[in-house]
N, CA, C and O atoms as a GROMACS GRO file, in nm:
protein
  572
    1MET      N    1   9.002 -14.803  -3.832
    1MET     CA    2   8.902 -14.875  -3.898
    1MET      C    3   8.910 -15.021  -3.886
    1MET      O    4   9.020 -15.066  -3.918
    2SER      N    5   8.829 -15.103  -3.850
    2SER     CA    6   8.836 -15.250  -3.838
    2SER      C    7   8.734 -15.303  -3.926
    2SER      O    8   8.635 -15.240  -3.964
    3LYS      N    9   8.769 -15.442  -3.962
    3LYS     CA   10   8.683 -15.480  -4.082
    3LYS      C   11   8.650 -15.637  -4.012
    3LYS      O   12   8.728 -15.705  -3.946
    4ILE      N   13   8.530 -15.662  -4.044
    4ILE     CA   14   8.477 -15.798  -4.003
    4ILE      C   15   8.445 -15.866  -4.150
    4ILE      O   16   8.368 -15.812  -4.230
    5GLU      N   17   8.510 -15.985  -4.174
    5GLU     CA   18   8.475 -16.052  -4.279
    5GLU      C   19   8.406 -16.177  -4.294
    5GLU      O   20   8.403 -16.227  -4.182
    6PHE      N   21   8.360 -16.240  -4.363
    6PHE     CA   22   8.285 -16.373  -4.382
    6PHE      C   23   8.346 -16.459  -4.445
    6PHE      O   24   8.388 -16.427  -4.556
    7GLN      N   25   8.369 -16.590  -4.397
    7GLN     CA   26   8.393 -16.739  -4.493
    7GLN      C   27   8.282 -16.827  -4.485
    7GLN      O   28   8.234 -16.866  -4.378
    8VAL      N   29   8.248 -16.854  -4.585
    8VAL     CA   30   8.116 -16.962  -4.590
    8VAL      C   31   8.195 -17.076  -4.678
    8VAL      O   32   8.249 -17.059  -4.787
    9ASP      N   33   8.189 -17.201  -4.598
    9ASP     CA   34   8.214 -17.322  -4.688
    9ASP      C   35   8.105 -17.373  -4.755
    9ASP      O   36   7.990 -17.362  -4.712
   10HIS      N   37   8.133 -17.426  -4.854
   10HIS     CA   38   8.056 -17.502  -4.939
   10HIS      C   39   8.073 -17.642  -4.929
   10HIS      O   40   8.189 -17.684  -4.926
   11PRO      N   41   7.974 -17.726  -4.924
   11PRO     CA   42   8.008 -17.884  -4.931
   11PRO      C   43   8.088 -17.932  -5.049
   11PRO      O   44   8.154 -18.036  -5.039
   12ASP      N   45   8.085 -17.857  -5.167
   12ASP     CA   46   8.171 -17.901  -5.277
   12ASP      C   47   8.303 -17.874  -5.292
   12ASP      O   48   8.378 -17.928  -5.373
   13ASP      N   49   8.342 -17.757  -5.184
   13ASP     CA   50   8.474 -17.709  -5.210
   13ASP      C   51   8.518 -17.670  -5.085
   13ASP      O   52   8.541 -17.549  -5.076
   14PRO      N   53   8.537 -17.741  -4.979
   14PRO     CA   54   8.556 -17.671  -4.808
   14PRO      C   55   8.690 -17.595  -4.832
   14PRO      O   56   8.712 -17.500  -4.756
   15ASP      N   57   8.780 -17.623  -4.926
   15ASP     CA   58   8.908 -17.534  -4.932
   15ASP      C   59   8.902 -17.411  -4.983
   15ASP      O   60   8.998 -17.334  -4.974
   16GLU      N   61   8.781 -17.377  -5.045
   16GLU     CA   62   8.770 -17.258  -5.125
   16GLU      C   63   8.637 -17.185  -5.058
   16GLU      O   64   8.530 -17.181  -5.120
   17PRO      N   65   8.652 -17.125  -4.922
   17PRO     CA   66   8.514 -17.059  -4.902
   17PRO      C   67   8.471 -16.954  -4.957
   17PRO      O   68   8.556 -16.896  -5.025
   18SER      N   69   8.348 -16.896  -4.953
   18SER     CA   70   8.287 -16.789  -5.049
   18SER      C   71   8.290 -16.670  -4.919
   18SER      O   72   8.281 -16.699  -4.800
   19PRO      N   73   8.304 -16.551  -4.967
   19PRO     CA   74   8.314 -16.433  -4.885
   19PRO      C   75   8.162 -16.402  -4.845
   19PRO      O   76   8.138 -16.331  -4.747
   20TYR      N   77   8.053 -16.460  -4.930
   20TYR     CA   78   7.948 -16.396  -4.914
   20TYR      C   79   7.815 -16.459  -4.835
   20TYR      O   80   7.802 -16.581  -4.824
   21ILE      N   81   7.736 -16.382  -4.792
   21ILE     CA   82   7.619 -16.424  -4.711
   21ILE      C   83   7.488 -16.377  -4.791
   21ILE      O   84   7.477 -16.257  -4.812
   22SER      N   85   7.412 -16.443  -4.825
   22SER     CA   86   7.302 -16.388  -4.885
   22SER      C   87   7.207 -16.327  -4.801
   22SER      O   88   7.168 -16.384  -4.699
   23LEU      N   89   7.161 -16.194  -4.843
   23LEU     CA   90   7.090 -16.114  -4.748
   23LEU      C   91   6.933 -16.167  -4.776
   23LEU      O   92   6.854 -16.145  -4.684
   24ALA      N   93   6.887 -16.226  -4.881
   24ALA     CA   94   6.756 -16.282  -4.912
   24ALA      C   95   6.733 -16.366  -4.822
   24ALA      O   96   6.634 -16.349  -4.750
   25ASP      N   97   6.824 -16.484  -4.801
   25ASP     CA   98   6.787 -16.604  -4.722
   25ASP      C   99   6.927 -16.645  -4.668
   25ASP      O  100   7.003 -16.714  -4.736
   26PRO      N  101   6.955 -16.604  -4.557
   26PRO     CA  102   7.091 -16.644  -4.524
   26PRO      C  103   7.128 -16.774  -4.455
   26PRO      O  104   7.239 -16.807  -4.412
   27THR      N  105   7.009 -16.843  -4.452
   27THR     CA  106   7.014 -16.941  -4.334
   27THR      C  107   7.143 -17.044  -4.378
   27THR      O  108   7.238 -17.060  -4.302
   28ASP      N  109   7.136 -17.103  -4.496
   28ASP     CA  110   7.234 -17.210  -4.529
   28ASP      C  111   7.390 -17.150  -4.507
   28ASP      O  112   7.482 -17.210  -4.451
   29ASP      N  113   7.395 -17.017  -4.565
   29ASP     CA  114   7.521 -16.949  -4.570
   29ASP      C  115   7.575 -16.944  -4.387
   29ASP      O  116   7.688 -16.964  -4.341
   30ILE      N  117   7.457 -16.914  -4.322
   30ILE     CA  118   7.528 -16.891  -4.164
   30ILE      C  119   7.564 -17.024  -4.105
   30ILE      O  120   7.654 -17.050  -4.026
   31LYS      N  121   7.455 -17.119  -4.172
   31LYS     CA  122   7.496 -17.272  -4.116
   31LYS      C  123   7.627 -17.314  -4.152
   31LYS      O  124   7.689 -17.381  -4.070
   32ASN      N  125   7.689 -17.279  -4.284
   32ASN     CA  126   7.819 -17.310  -4.300
   32ASN      C  127   7.925 -17.218  -4.290
   32ASN      O  128   8.030 -17.233  -4.352
   33LEU      N  129   7.898 -17.099  -4.197
   33LEU     CA  130   7.983 -16.996  -4.167
   33LEU      C  131   8.075 -17.000  -4.083
   33LEU      O  132   8.047 -16.981  -3.965
   34ARG      N  133   8.202 -17.026  -4.120
   34ARG     CA  134   8.345 -17.031  -4.038
   34ARG      C  135   8.337 -16.943  -3.928
   34ARG      O  136   8.302 -16.827  -3.949
   35ASP      N  137   8.370 -16.990  -3.789
   35ASP     CA  138   8.382 -16.870  -3.678
   35ASP      C  139   8.247 -16.792  -3.656
   35ASP      O  140   8.234 -16.676  -3.617
   36ALA      N  141   8.144 -16.886  -3.691
   36ALA     CA  142   8.009 -16.807  -3.657
   36ALA      C  143   7.968 -16.772  -3.530
   36ALA      O  144   7.882 -16.687  -3.507
   37ASP      N  145   8.039 -16.846  -3.435
   37ASP     CA  146   7.991 -16.816  -3.297
   37ASP      C  147   8.103 -16.694  -3.225
   37ASP      O  148   8.079 -16.636  -3.118
   38GLU      N  149   8.211 -16.675  -3.300
   38GLU     CA  150   8.310 -16.560  -3.243
   38GLU      C  151   8.225 -16.431  -3.216
   38GLU      O  152   8.126 -16.412  -3.288
   39VAL      N  153   8.253 -16.347  -3.125
   39VAL     CA  154   8.207 -16.242  -3.080
   39VAL      C  155   8.301 -16.144  -3.164
   39VAL      O  156   8.424 -16.142  -3.160
   40VAL      N  157   8.212 -16.061  -3.245
   40VAL     CA  158   8.279 -15.962  -3.314
   40VAL      C  159   8.250 -15.813  -3.286
   40VAL      O  160   8.322 -15.719  -3.320
   41ILE      N  161   8.142 -15.806  -3.221
   41ILE     CA  162   8.114 -15.656  -3.179
   41ILE      C  163   8.072 -15.682  -3.036
   41ILE      O  164   7.988 -15.771  -3.021
   42ASN      N  165   8.120 -15.613  -2.920
   42ASN     CA  166   8.105 -15.628  -2.791
   42ASN      C  167   7.996 -15.515  -2.748
   42ASN      O  168   8.009 -15.447  -2.646
   43LYS      N  169   7.902 -15.504  -2.828
   43LYS     CA  170   7.804 -15.408  -2.816
   43LYS      C  171   7.658 -15.453  -2.810
   43LYS      O  172   7.627 -15.528  -2.901
   44GLY      N  173   7.547 -15.420  -2.709
   44GLY     CA  174   7.419 -15.471  -2.741
   44GLY      C  175   7.345 -15.410  -2.860
   44GLY      O  176   7.252 -15.469  -2.915
   45SER      N  177   7.393 -15.280  -2.901
   45SER     CA  178   7.316 -15.228  -3.034
   45SER      C  179   7.443 -15.144  -3.088
   45SER      O  180   7.541 -15.109  -3.022
   46ILE      N  181   7.417 -15.125  -3.213
   46ILE     CA  182   7.503 -15.066  -3.313
   46ILE      C  183   7.439 -14.989  -3.433
   46ILE      O  184   7.344 -15.032  -3.498
   47CYS      N  185   7.506 -14.862  -3.458
   47CYS     CA  186   7.425 -14.810  -3.575
   47CYS      C  187   7.507 -14.857  -3.737
   47CYS      O  188   7.627 -14.855  -3.767
   48ILE      N  189   7.408 -14.890  -3.804
   48ILE     CA  190   7.444 -14.965  -3.929
   48ILE      C  191   7.392 -14.848  -4.028
   48ILE      O  192   7.281 -14.797  -4.033
   49VAL      N  193   7.516 -14.819  -4.110
   49VAL     CA  194   7.490 -14.716  -4.234
   49VAL      C  195   7.452 -14.788  -4.389
   49VAL      O  196   7.542 -14.840  -4.455
   50VAL      N  197   7.323 -14.785  -4.433
   50VAL     CA  198   7.288 -14.851  -4.545
   50VAL      C  199   7.297 -14.743  -4.672
   50VAL      O  200   7.238 -14.635  -4.661
   51ASP      N  201   7.358 -14.769  -4.769
   51ASP     CA  202   7.342 -14.675  -4.866
   51ASP      C  203   7.318 -14.758  -5.027
   51ASP      O  204   7.290 -14.692  -5.127
   52TYR      N  205   7.333 -14.888  -5.030
   52TYR     CA  206   7.333 -14.964  -5.143
   52TYR      C  207   7.205 -15.067  -5.122
   52TYR      O  208   7.171 -15.126  -5.019
   53PRO      N  209   7.150 -15.068  -5.243
   53PRO     CA  210   7.129 -14.986  -5.350
   53PRO      C  211   7.005 -14.873  -5.313
   53PRO      O  212   6.904 -14.874  -5.384
   54LEU      N  213   7.015 -14.795  -5.223
   54LEU     CA  214   6.949 -14.683  -5.173
   54LEU      C  215   6.962 -14.554  -5.244
   54LEU      O  216   7.077 -14.533  -5.283
   55GLU      N  217   6.866 -14.448  -5.275
   55GLU     CA  218   6.883 -14.333  -5.321
   55GLU      C  219   6.969 -14.237  -5.234
   55GLU      O  220   7.039 -14.146  -5.278
   56ASP      N  221   6.951 -14.272  -5.099
   56ASP     CA  222   7.047 -14.186  -5.023
   56ASP      C  223   7.092 -14.298  -4.901
   56ASP      O  224   7.060 -14.417  -4.895
   57GLU      N  225   7.167 -14.228  -4.816
   57GLU     CA  226   7.235 -14.288  -4.695
   57GLU      C  227   7.141 -14.278  -4.588
   57GLU      O  228   7.083 -14.174  -4.560
   58PHE      N  229   7.124 -14.391  -4.526
   58PHE     CA  230   7.029 -14.398  -4.400
   58PHE      C  231   7.105 -14.494  -4.315
   58PHE      O  232   7.182 -14.587  -4.341
   59GLU      N  233   7.048 -14.429  -4.180
   59GLU     CA  234   7.145 -14.515  -4.052
   59GLU      C  235   6.999 -14.604  -3.950
   59GLU      O  236   6.882 -14.574  -3.925
   60PHE      N  237   7.072 -14.697  -3.924
   60PHE     CA  238   6.953 -14.762  -3.829
   60PHE      C  239   7.022 -14.837  -3.713
   60PHE      O  240   7.138 -14.879  -3.718
   61GLU      N  241   6.938 -14.848  -3.608
   61GLU     CA  242   6.995 -14.890  -3.492
   61GLU      C  243   6.970 -15.051  -3.470
   61GLU      O  244   6.857 -15.094  -3.454
   62VAL      N  245   7.057 -15.113  -3.472
   62VAL     CA  246   7.035 -15.303  -3.478
   62VAL      C  247   7.077 -15.332  -3.321
   62VAL      O  248   7.149 -15.269  -3.243
   63THR      N  249   6.998 -15.460  -3.307
   63THR     CA  250   7.034 -15.510  -3.214
   63THR      C  251   7.047 -15.652  -3.209
   63THR      O  252   6.968 -15.691  -3.296
   64PRO      N  253   7.095 -15.743  -3.162
   64PRO     CA  254   7.100 -15.892  -3.172
   64PRO      C  255   6.955 -15.940  -3.148
   64PRO      O  256   6.884 -15.872  -3.074
   65PHE      N  257   6.908 -16.050  -3.204
   65PHE     CA  258   6.782 -16.117  -3.220
   65PHE      C  259   6.757 -16.185  -3.089
   65PHE      O  260   6.642 -16.210  -3.054
   66ASP      N  261   6.884 -16.224  -3.001
   66ASP     CA  262   6.838 -16.308  -2.892
   66ASP      C  263   6.869 -16.206  -2.759
   66ASP      O  264   6.866 -16.249  -2.643
   67GLY      N  265   6.897 -16.071  -2.794
   67GLY     CA  266   6.869 -15.997  -2.672
   67GLY      C  267   7.004 -15.982  -2.607
   67GLY      O  268   7.022 -15.902  -2.515
   68SER      N  269   7.109 -16.065  -2.658
   68SER     CA  270   7.239 -16.053  -2.601
   68SER      C  271   7.314 -15.898  -2.600
   68SER      O  272   7.259 -15.808  -2.664
   69GLN      N  273   7.429 -15.873  -2.532
   69GLN     CA  274   7.480 -15.763  -2.543
   69GLN      C  275   7.618 -15.756  -2.611
   69GLN      O  276   7.703 -15.670  -2.583
   70HIS      N  277   7.632 -15.850  -2.700
   70HIS     CA  278   7.730 -15.852  -2.814
   70HIS      C  279   7.661 -15.936  -2.952
   70HIS      O  280   7.546 -15.979  -2.957
   71PHE      N  281   7.754 -15.944  -3.052
   71PHE     CA  282   7.741 -15.965  -3.189
   71PHE      C  283   7.796 -16.081  -3.206
   71PHE      O  284   7.910 -16.080  -3.159
   72THR      N  285   7.771 -16.171  -3.248
   72THR     CA  286   7.865 -16.295  -3.311
   72THR      C  287   7.872 -16.277  -3.459
   72THR      O  288   7.788 -16.212  -3.521
   73ARG      N  289   7.981 -16.339  -3.517
   73ARG     CA  290   7.962 -16.314  -3.666
   73ARG      C  291   7.826 -16.362  -3.740
   73ARG      O  292   7.791 -16.310  -3.846
   74ALA      N  293   7.748 -16.467  -3.674
   74ALA     CA  294   7.628 -16.523  -3.729
   74ALA      C  295   7.521 -16.420  -3.700
   74ALA      O  296   7.434 -16.392  -3.783
   75ALA      N  297   7.531 -16.358  -3.569
   75ALA     CA  298   7.416 -16.290  -3.544
   75ALA      C  299   7.429 -16.148  -3.616
   75ALA      O  300   7.330 -16.080  -3.645
   76LEU      N  301   7.578 -16.103  -3.647
   76LEU     CA  302   7.580 -15.982  -3.724
   76LEU      C  303   7.522 -16.012  -3.873
   76LEU      O  304   7.457 -15.927  -3.934
   77ALA      N  305   7.546 -16.116  -3.914
   77ALA     CA  306   7.487 -16.138  -4.063
   77ALA      C  307   7.347 -16.163  -4.038
   77ALA      O  308   7.271 -16.111  -4.120
   78GLN      N  309   7.292 -16.232  -3.943
   78GLN     CA  310   7.140 -16.199  -3.946
   78GLN      C  311   7.070 -16.091  -3.937
   78GLN      O  312   6.967 -16.067  -4.002
   79ALA      N  313   7.141 -15.996  -3.827
   79ALA     CA  314   7.086 -15.877  -3.832
   79ALA      C  315   7.082 -15.800  -3.956
   79ALA      O  316   6.985 -15.738  -3.998
   80VAL      N  317   7.224 -15.813  -4.025
   80VAL     CA  318   7.202 -15.734  -4.158
   80VAL      C  319   7.097 -15.758  -4.252
   80VAL      O  320   7.030 -15.670  -4.306
   81SER      N  321   7.081 -15.907  -4.275
   81SER     CA  322   6.988 -15.965  -4.344
   81SER      C  323   6.858 -15.936  -4.303
   81SER      O  324   6.774 -15.942  -4.393
   82ALA      N  325   6.818 -15.906  -4.187
   82ALA     CA  326   6.660 -15.890  -4.145
   82ALA      C  327   6.656 -15.731  -4.156
   82ALA      O  328   6.543 -15.687  -4.175
   83LEU      N  329   6.748 -15.649  -4.149
   83LEU     CA  330   6.736 -15.483  -4.176
   83LEU      C  331   6.725 -15.500  -4.332
   83LEU      O  332   6.618 -15.450  -4.366
   84TYR      N  333   6.780 -15.541  -4.419
   84TYR     CA  334   6.768 -15.560  -4.547
   84TYR      C  335   6.628 -15.603  -4.606
   84TYR      O  336   6.566 -15.543  -4.694
   85GLN      N  337   6.600 -15.695  -4.555
   85GLN     CA  338   6.461 -15.750  -4.581
   85GLN      C  339   6.348 -15.668  -4.526
   85GLN      O  340   6.235 -15.679  -4.574
   86GLU      N  341   6.379 -15.572  -4.411
   86GLU     CA  342   6.251 -15.472  -4.367
   86GLU      C  343   6.278 -15.354  -4.473
   86GLU      O  344   6.192 -15.283  -4.526
   87ILE      N  345   6.395 -15.351  -4.489
   87ILE     CA  346   6.412 -15.215  -4.580
   87ILE      C  347   6.338 -15.234  -4.715
   87ILE      O  348   6.280 -15.139  -4.767
   88TYR      N  349   6.338 -15.349  -4.770
   88TYR     CA  350   6.256 -15.421  -4.896
   88TYR      C  351   6.116 -15.413  -4.890
   88TYR      O  352   6.050 -15.351  -4.973
   89ASN      N  353   6.057 -15.488  -4.772
   89ASN     CA  354   5.935 -15.466  -4.709
   89ASN      C  355   5.879 -15.319  -4.729
   89ASN      O  356   5.792 -15.296  -4.813
   90VAL      N  357   5.930 -15.229  -4.653
   90VAL     CA  358   5.896 -15.074  -4.629
   90VAL      C  359   5.880 -15.026  -4.768
   90VAL      O  360   5.770 -14.989  -4.808
   91GLU      N  361   6.002 -15.024  -4.858
   91GLU     CA  362   5.965 -14.986  -4.994
   91GLU      C  363   5.826 -15.038  -5.062
   91GLU      O  364   5.741 -14.960  -5.106
   92ASP      N  365   5.816 -15.167  -5.063
   92ASP     CA  366   5.711 -15.205  -5.129
   92ASP      C  367   5.581 -15.144  -5.086
   92ASP      O  368   5.482 -15.126  -5.157
   93ARG      N  369   5.598 -15.110  -4.940
   93ARG     CA  370   5.482 -15.071  -4.886
   93ARG      C  371   5.441 -14.922  -4.918
   93ARG      O  372   5.325 -14.882  -4.931
   94THR      N  373   5.553 -14.851  -4.928
   94THR     CA  374   5.550 -14.701  -4.958
   94THR      C  375   5.567 -14.654  -5.099
   94THR      O  376   5.553 -14.537  -5.133
   95SER      N  377   5.594 -14.743  -5.171
   95SER     CA  378   5.634 -14.700  -5.313
   95SER      C  379   5.478 -14.715  -5.405
   95SER      O  380   5.408 -14.817  -5.405
   96PRO      N  381   5.444 -14.576  -5.488
   96PRO     CA  382   5.332 -14.580  -5.573
   96PRO      C  383   5.362 -14.697  -5.689
   96PRO      O  384   5.268 -14.761  -5.737
   97GLU      N  385   5.457 -14.713  -5.716
   97GLU     CA  386   5.458 -14.808  -5.833
   97GLU      C  387   5.533 -14.942  -5.785
   97GLU      O  388   5.610 -14.946  -5.688
   98ILE      N  389   5.504 -15.038  -5.857
   98ILE     CA  390   5.544 -15.184  -5.815
   98ILE      C  391   5.681 -15.192  -5.873
   98ILE      O  392   5.713 -15.150  -5.984
   99ALA      N  393   5.782 -15.269  -5.761
   99ALA     CA  394   5.902 -15.326  -5.842
   99ALA      C  395   5.890 -15.403  -5.933
   99ALA      O  396   5.807 -15.493  -5.924
  100SER      N  397   5.967 -15.388  -6.043
  100SER     CA  398   5.975 -15.505  -6.153
  100SER      C  399   6.132 -15.460  -6.208
  100SER      O  400   6.217 -15.387  -6.157
  101HIS      N  401   6.129 -15.538  -6.332
  101HIS     CA  402   6.260 -15.554  -6.398
  101HIS      C  403   6.238 -15.450  -6.536
  101HIS      O  404   6.139 -15.443  -6.608
  102ILE      N  405   6.378 -15.367  -6.544
  102ILE     CA  406   6.372 -15.287  -6.652
  102ILE      C  407   6.388 -15.400  -6.786
  102ILE      O  408   6.458 -15.500  -6.801
  103GLN      N  409   6.304 -15.340  -6.857
  103GLN     CA  410   6.282 -15.448  -6.990
  103GLN      C  411   6.421 -15.454  -7.056
  103GLN      O  412   6.499 -15.360  -7.069
  104GLY      N  413   6.441 -15.588  -7.096
  104GLY     CA  414   6.575 -15.632  -7.125
  104GLY      C  415   6.663 -15.640  -7.045
  104GLY      O  416   6.770 -15.677  -7.094
  105MET      N  417   6.662 -15.618  -6.935
  105MET     CA  418   6.753 -15.651  -6.826
  105MET      C  419   6.728 -15.715  -6.697
  105MET      O  420   6.615 -15.754  -6.668
  106TYR      N  421   6.830 -15.727  -6.616
  106TYR     CA  422   6.771 -15.821  -6.484
  106TYR      C  423   6.786 -15.727  -6.367
  106TYR      O  424   6.787 -15.761  -6.249
  107ASN      N  425   6.799 -15.605  -6.416
  107ASN     CA  426   6.814 -15.484  -6.296
  107ASN      C  427   6.670 -15.446  -6.280
  107ASN      O  428   6.591 -15.427  -6.372
  108ARG      N  429   6.644 -15.438  -6.137
  108ARG     CA  430   6.515 -15.355  -6.082
  108ARG      C  431   6.485 -15.208  -6.136
  108ARG      O  432   6.576 -15.126  -6.150
  109ASN      N  433   6.368 -15.185  -6.163
  109ASN     CA  434   6.348 -15.046  -6.174
  109ASN      C  435   6.384 -14.966  -6.051
  109ASN      O  436   6.432 -15.032  -5.959
  110LYS      N  437   6.370 -14.842  -6.034
  110LYS     CA  438   6.373 -14.777  -5.932
  110LYS      C  439   6.247 -14.717  -5.902
  110LYS      O  440   6.171 -14.664  -5.982
  111THR      N  441   6.230 -14.734  -5.757
  111THR     CA  442   6.090 -14.701  -5.706
  111THR      C  443   6.090 -14.598  -5.610
  111THR      O  444   6.186 -14.574  -5.537
  112GLN      N  445   5.986 -14.536  -5.609
  112GLN     CA  446   6.000 -14.393  -5.525
  112GLN      C  447   5.931 -14.417  -5.378
  112GLN      O  448   5.851 -14.336  -5.333
  113GLY      N  449   5.968 -14.530  -5.311
  113GLY     CA  450   5.917 -14.534  -5.189
  113GLY      C  451   5.991 -14.481  -5.093
  113GLY      O  452   6.059 -14.390  -5.141
  114GLN      N  453   6.017 -14.501  -4.935
  114GLN     CA  454   6.072 -14.430  -4.814
  114GLN      C  455   6.234 -14.445  -4.877
  114GLN      O  456   6.304 -14.344  -4.873
  115TYR      N  457   6.276 -14.539  -4.919
  115TYR     CA  458   6.416 -14.555  -4.951
  115TYR      C  459   6.468 -14.545  -5.090
  115TYR      O  460   6.589 -14.556  -5.106
  116GLY      N  461   6.380 -14.524  -5.202
  116GLY     CA  462   6.426 -14.534  -5.350
  116GLY      C  463   6.514 -14.637  -5.393
  116GLY      O  464   6.622 -14.615  -5.446
  117ILE      N  465   6.470 -14.744  -5.370
  117ILE     CA  466   6.570 -14.872  -5.416
  117ILE      C  467   6.563 -14.867  -5.565
  117ILE      O  468   6.457 -14.854  -5.625
  118TRP      N  469   6.690 -14.880  -5.629
  118TRP     CA  470   6.711 -14.907  -5.757
  118TRP      C  471   6.808 -15.007  -5.769
  118TRP      O  472   6.897 -15.033  -5.687
  119GLY      N  473   6.778 -15.078  -5.908
  119GLY     CA  474   6.920 -15.165  -5.980
  119GLY      C  475   6.884 -15.305  -5.932
  119GLY      O  476   6.876 -15.398  -6.013
  120HIS      N  477   6.862 -15.322  -5.799
  120HIS     CA  478   6.897 -15.470  -5.764
  120HIS      C  479   6.751 -15.522  -5.677
  120HIS      O  480   6.702 -15.438  -5.600
  121ASP      N  481   6.687 -15.648  -5.688
  121ASP     CA  482   6.614 -15.714  -5.608
  121ASP      C  483   6.686 -15.766  -5.499
  121ASP      O  484   6.805 -15.795  -5.514
  122LEU      N  485   6.622 -15.782  -5.381
  122LEU     CA  486   6.694 -15.846  -5.258
  122LEU      C  487   6.797 -15.953  -5.287
  122LEU      O  488   6.915 -15.965  -5.252
  123GLY      N  489   6.705 -16.036  -5.372
  123GLY     CA  490   6.776 -16.146  -5.406
  123GLY      C  491   6.923 -16.166  -5.462
  123GLY      O  492   6.994 -16.265  -5.453
  124ASP      N  493   6.950 -16.040  -5.526
  124ASP     CA  494   7.078 -15.984  -5.602
  124ASP      C  495   7.179 -15.991  -5.476
  124ASP      O  496   7.277 -16.065  -5.489
  125LEU      N  497   7.162 -15.920  -5.354
  125LEU     CA  498   7.269 -15.901  -5.277
  125LEU      C  499   7.311 -15.975  -5.186
  125LEU      O  500   7.242 -16.051  -5.119
  126VAL      N  501   7.457 -15.955  -5.174
  126VAL     CA  502   7.523 -16.035  -5.060
  126VAL      C  503   7.611 -15.938  -4.980
  126VAL      O  504   7.674 -15.840  -5.020
  127LEU      N  505   7.598 -15.993  -4.846
  127LEU     CA  506   7.703 -15.929  -4.768
  127LEU      C  507   7.860 -16.004  -4.764
  127LEU      O  508   7.881 -16.125  -4.763
  128HIS      N  509   7.956 -15.901  -4.763
  128HIS     CA  510   8.079 -15.962  -4.767
  128HIS      C  511   8.164 -15.897  -4.645
  128HIS      O  512   8.264 -15.954  -4.603
  129SER      N  513   8.123 -15.788  -4.597
  129SER     CA  514   8.218 -15.733  -4.500
  129SER      C  515   8.141 -15.629  -4.402
  129SER      O  516   8.036 -15.580  -4.444
  130VAL      N  517   8.176 -15.600  -4.304
  130VAL     CA  518   8.132 -15.498  -4.201
  130VAL      C  519   8.245 -15.415  -4.163
  130VAL      O  520   8.341 -15.482  -4.124
  131GLU      N  521   8.265 -15.272  -4.163
  131GLU     CA  522   8.369 -15.219  -4.142
  131GLU      C  523   8.295 -15.109  -4.041
  131GLU      O  524   8.181 -15.065  -4.060
  132PHE      N  525   8.388 -15.071  -3.923
  132PHE     CA  526   8.356 -14.987  -3.824
  132PHE      C  527   8.442 -14.847  -3.832
  132PHE      O  528   8.564 -14.858  -3.824
  133GLU      N  529   8.395 -14.739  -3.844
  133GLU     CA  530   8.470 -14.606  -3.856
  133GLU      C  531   8.376 -14.512  -3.791
  133GLU      O  532   8.254 -14.530  -3.798
  134ASP      N  533   8.439 -14.395  -3.718
  134ASP     CA  534   8.360 -14.298  -3.657
  134ASP      C  535   8.246 -14.346  -3.597
  134ASP      O  536   8.138 -14.294  -3.627
  135GLY      N  537   8.251 -14.454  -3.498
  135GLY     CA  538   8.110 -14.502  -3.427
  135GLY      C  539   8.002 -14.550  -3.492
  135GLY      O  540   7.893 -14.567  -3.436
  136LYS      N  541   8.026 -14.578  -3.624
  136LYS     CA  542   7.948 -14.631  -3.720
  136LYS      C  543   7.964 -14.758  -3.790
  136LYS      O  544   8.083 -14.779  -3.815
  137TYR      N  545   7.869 -14.867  -3.839
  137TYR     CA  546   7.916 -14.967  -3.924
  137TYR      C  547   7.871 -14.952  -4.059
  137TYR      O  548   7.757 -14.913  -4.083
  138PHE      N  549   7.967 -14.985  -4.164
  138PHE     CA  550   7.941 -14.956  -4.286
  138PHE      C  551   7.937 -15.064  -4.362
  138PHE      O  552   8.045 -15.119  -4.340
  139LEU      N  553   7.872 -15.134  -4.446
  139LEU     CA  554   7.834 -15.253  -4.509
  139LEU      C  555   7.932 -15.278  -4.635
  139LEU      O  556   7.967 -15.183  -4.705
  140GLY      N  557   7.966 -15.388  -4.656
  140GLY     CA  558   8.015 -15.432  -4.791
  140GLY      C  559   7.912 -15.536  -4.850
  140GLY      O  560   7.882 -15.648  -4.807
  141ILE      N  561   7.865 -15.463  -4.966
  141ILE     CA  562   7.733 -15.538  -4.993
  141ILE      C  563   7.768 -15.539  -5.158
  141ILE      O  564   7.789 -15.436  -5.222
  142ASP      N  565   7.770 -15.672  -5.212
  142ASP     CA  566   7.801 -15.698  -5.359
  142ASP      C  567   7.656 -15.732  -5.438
  142ASP      O  568   7.554 -15.747  -5.372
  143SER      N  569   7.654 -15.740  -5.542
  143SER     CA  570   7.514 -15.798  -5.628
  143SER      C  571   7.569 -15.867  -5.730
  143SER      O  572   7.498 -15.923  -5.813
   0.00000   0.00000   0.00000
């Protein structure tokens, strides 16, 4: 099993990088990402497994935006962010109920769309790692 991790410098404290990439808007994090141009996956497409915060596990084929035959650390972060944005968009389009927050909590209600998202809005989610095992890539997502 191989693991890809992220380190994001912050102008306030460049000696203490953050391991997190925002999935809602990774622009600033990618701009400050250490080793952003390092090729971390030498493939033109990969199978990513997404299970959090979804009702089930889903697999998605993902390619770099620029059409290259590899993923840099930045391109991988961008691809994961775009994938999550699409998952949340599809959920909103296919759910009979509107996503909202559970009364008295910050948590999102569970919706019954294509993916069954529960517990967290997209803005709550951050990527910290990607692991390769058995031909698939598994995401380290925190909230």
